[in-house]
N, C-alpha and C positions, 0 to 999 in steps of 0.2 A: 464425622469421620469420613475420609475419602478413600474409596477403594479403586484401584486401577483395574478396570474391567476391559481395557482396550486389548484387542487381539492383534497378533502380527499380520501385516498385509503381505501381498504377494512379493513385493520387493524384499521384505525382511526374510521371507522363506528362501528366496533365491540367494541372498547373501549368506544365509546359514548353510545352504547346500554347498557353497564354495569352500567351507571349512573342511579340512581333511578329517576323515572319520576318527582317527586316533586322537584328534584334538577336541572332539565333541564329548559332552557328557551324555551317555545313553542310560536307559533304565537299569541295565545290568551293572553299571558303575555305582548306582545308588542303593541297590538291594542290600549289600552288607553294611551299609551305613547306619549310624545311630546318631543320637544327639550327644555332643560333647558338653559336659557341665563342669564348671570349676566353682567349687564352693569355698572360695578364698576367705570369705567372712568367718567361716567356722575355725580357721587356723589363726587368723589375725583379728580376734575379737577386740572390739573397741577402736578399731582403725577408723579414723575420720577420713572420709573420701569415698570415691566411687570406684568400681571395678571396670576395667576395659579389656575387651578381648580383641586382639588385632588380627587373628588368623583362625581359619577353620581347618582342621586336620582332615584331609580327604580319607575315606569317602564320606565323611559326615557333611551335612549340608546346613546344620544349625548348631549354634553354640550358645550357652547360657553362662554368664558370669554372675555369681551371687556375692554381694558384699556383706559386711557385718551390720547388724542392727544398730541404728543410730537414733538418737533422740534429736528431733528438729521441731522448730515451731511450725504449726500448721492449723488448718481449719478443722474443727471438731463439730460433728452434728450429734445432737442428742435424739432421744426417741421421738420427740415432737418436731424433729427436723430443724430446730433452732441451731444457729451457728455461733461458735465462739472460737477465740484463738487460744491454743494450748500446746502442750508438748505432745508430739506424736512419735511413735516408733516407726522408722522408715527402714526398709530393706532395699538397697540399691540393686537393680538388675541391669545387666547389659545383654541384649539379645542381638545376635549376629546371624545372618542367614545368607546363603548363596542364591542370588537372584537368577542364576541359570537354572536352578531346580525349584525354587519357591518364589512366589510373589505375595503381595499383601493379602490376596484372597485366602491363602493358607495360614498366614501368620496372624492376621487380625483376630480371627476367632480364638486362637491360642492365647493371645494377649488379653482378650476380653475375659476368657475363662480364668486366667491367673488373677486378674483384677477382681473378679467376682469372688474367688476363693479368699483373697486377702481381705476384701470388704466384709466377708462372712466367715470370720475365723472360727466360728463355732463348728463349721463343717469339718475343719481339720481336727479339732478336739474330739468331735464325735467319731471321726474315722479312726483316729489313733486309739481311742478307748475300746474299740471292738477287738 
């Protein structure tokens, strides 16, 4: 996994300073923002295909599209880590974020946490049973 850890150089800062203030995103613009989530899969169950989000509604900086659960062929690991081909349940996700506010340093940990939760679905069952 590659993370972009590069920082802007002086030239980048000078170019950014040339942008008029009302065209810049400043922290005050982001404070009322939240995450936009479209759970399209719950409305169109059984829809074969994936979800796509084309736009982020300001002041949000992150959007998640969730498709319907689909059965697809895939690799299945058993308790002894042996692999076989079988039918898996897949939930398509589309993640869109504004690079002016977030980069991979903020997004990758979120994606890793989502993957961990889906790989350990018992966490969700335990959480919902409380």
